[in-house]
C-alpha positions, 0 to 999 in steps of 0.5 A: 500499500503506497500513500501520495503525499500532495506538495502545495508551493504556497507563495507569501506576501513580499512585504518591506524591510521597514514594514516588516520589522514594524509587524513584529512590534506590538503597540507598546513598543510602537508609542515608544518608537514614535514618541523617540523619534519626535523628541530625537526631532526635536532635539535636533532643531534646538541643537541647529536653531542654536548654532545658528543664533547670532552673537550680540553686541553693543551698539551704543552705551549710556545713552540719553533718552533722546538718543536712545529713542532716535537710534531704535527708531531708526534700526527700525526702519533700517529693519536692524535686530535689537535688544536692550540690555538690562535696564536699558543701558545699551543697545545691541545688534547682532556682532556682524553688522555692528559696524555697518550700523554705526557707519549708517547712524553716524551719516544720520548724525546719531548720537546727537548726544546730550553735550552741544557746543557752538551749534547752538549759535547756529539757531540763533533767531531773529529778535533775540536779545543780548542777554539771551545771545550772551547765555547761548554762546556760554552753553555752547563754551560750556558744551565744547569744553565738556567734549574736550574733557571727556576726550580723555580715557579715564573721564566717562561724563563731565559737566562744565559751569562756568561764571561769567560776569557782565564786564561793565566800563563804569566799574573800576574793580572788574568781577573775574570769571570762574568755573567748576568742573566735574567729572565722574571717572571709569571704575578703577581709573584715577587721574593723576596730579598732572591731568587734574592740572592740565584740566585746569589750565585748559578751561583757564586757556579758553575762557578770556582772564581766567586765573588758573586758581579760579578753576575747581575740579571735583570728582563725582565722590564730591572729593576736591582735585585741583590744588587751592591757593592754601594748599599749594604749601602741601603741594610743594612738601610733596615735590620735597618729599619725591626729590628725597626719595629720589636721592636715597634710591638712586644711592641706595640702587648704586650701593646694590650694583656694585655689592651684587656681583660681589656676594650676588643678588639678593644677598645684600640689602642697602638704605640709605638716609638723606637730609636735604636743606631746602631753605633758601638763603641770600647774602649781600655784602658790602665792603670798602676797602683802601687802595691795594698796591700803592695805587694812587687815589682816583680823585673824584672831585676837587675844590680851592678857595683862595682869599687875599686882603690888602693894607698900609704897611705897618710895623711888625715883630716884637720889638727888640733885636731881631726887629732891627735886623734886615729882613730874611728868612725865618727857621722852623716853620710849623706848618707850611713854608717860612715867611718873611719878617719885616723890620719895624718901621717897614713901609711896605704895605702887607696883606692877609691871604687864606687858602682852601682846598677840598678835594674827594677820592673814589673809595673802593667798593664791593657788592656781593650777592650770594643766593644759596640753591635749595635741596642741598644734601646735608647729611648721608646715613647708609646701612647695608646688611651683607648675607654669609657666604654660602659654601658646599662641602664635597658631600654636597651639603651647604654650610654658611660662613661670615665674611672675613673683617677684611674683605668687610671692610674693603667693602665698606669703603666701596660702598663711602665711595659709591655714595661720595662720603664727605666725613667733613659733612657729617656722613655715616656708613655702616655695614654688617654682615649677618645671616638671613633668615630664609622665608618660606612661602606659605603652602596653598592648596593647589586650587582644583581642575574644576575651580578653575575659572577658564574651565567654569566658563567652558562648562557654562557655554557647553552645558546646553549643547553638551546637555541636549546631546546627553538627552538625545543618546538616552532617547537613543538608547531608551527608545529607539534603540530596543525598537529598531533592535526587536525590528532586526530579530529573524523570523522562526523557521518554519517546522521541517516537511514531513519527509525531511523528518523521515529521512532524519529519524532513525526509524522512518515512519510510514504513515498508513502502513502498519509494520510487520512483526518479524524477526529483527536478525532476519529483516533486511531493513534492519542490516541496512539500518545497522550498516548505515549508523556504522557508516555514520559513525565512522565516516560522518561527512559522506553521511551527512552529504547524502542527507544534504542530498536528499533535502535538496532533492537531488539524486543520490549519486 
């Protein structure tokens, strides 16, 4: 009895791999897959728009309300995006349009600024009074001075107030103009004395007949920056102190430059104290001396007076023997030349003569004016400390030893020559050799890398992109990847055909035919089965090929 098995060829409906994979998902997995795809797409859009977001930069800052409104209106007409900072202190535009917008606004005269100068004089209207014209000129001058002062790098804003009195020719004493300047500096910046003096002279030179002492400069904290007439002495004292410090630093630097090559850098310390005399002495002396060297004096003036009177001859002389003698020359005159005597009874006429002579001579006169210079060094005191000499032995151990006295005295002599030592002036130099104490720097805990400001700034800048990428990875691994893995799982293999099962089984079954009951030893099938088992154990490759040909439907060789 034979049984015929009818084989039917079933052609399955072919679908795409995506549809085939979706068909393997249940409703929950499909919902998770859809939610993950939507979330991932949203994150991609967020990263895209964040990458395309424009960088904003400040266009103008610290604008007045009038200028800010005009600039905002012009930006709206130019279709340029803008935004305000907190408090409206600055107007920001995209970084790639800053310079273009500034140039276009400058062509339209924006920002005009709250400070106006002499352009006020251009809008003079008809019928303006003299007072209004003078007030407009004063406002324009104040505006020009404000612009000039604001051009300084340290000045953020300024205000200038001028007091210009009305000049009248009927007044005997005219009132002088004065000015006040209010400065607002940038944070962290200051003005030195020279800059303040420059502002004072700038204002004083811009107003006719204004004295620099009549200009007051005040900062936004109310501190008077300009010096008053009462503070001139304080400024002079400050200059004197700076001059003394310069002298001391100069001598200290000379000492260090001389000794550091000998003992090494850092092994010598020096201090110089200078006593400077700033007193101004003016000495005038007048000396009168006689003629020197036997030279005749110089006659300045001479006056001679002669007076003579005449009369009758009278007997003269003492009566006696002498008067009876002939006239002759008397001897031993006391002053002048000897005068002849006449005898008594001489009939010659005699008279009186008087002569006066006054001669004035030039007297030597020397006038000497000595003006001693200020800032004269009266005394110098130098103190020098030198460290011990450090030497290393053969084992590398360092030891410190003092400097020999002979070498120390040589260094002291060098110091004296360096500062210009003057014993008569009272200068002193003291050189000491001691061991310096080593200063150990305090140990500071190293700053953790996450506390570094640069790292924190970088982390703040990358927080959003990294966070979005992390969320995308979570969505991808938690929602999308399991669904994709399920979609890629291969389908289960169909059950083998009955003919193949019959071939693979050791004892093939024949449906519909009962097995005859025979003796296994006499059964030829039993012998064939035994031989097949032995062949399978001895040569499994040949048996596998046979089974393969059976499965493929090929004819056995």
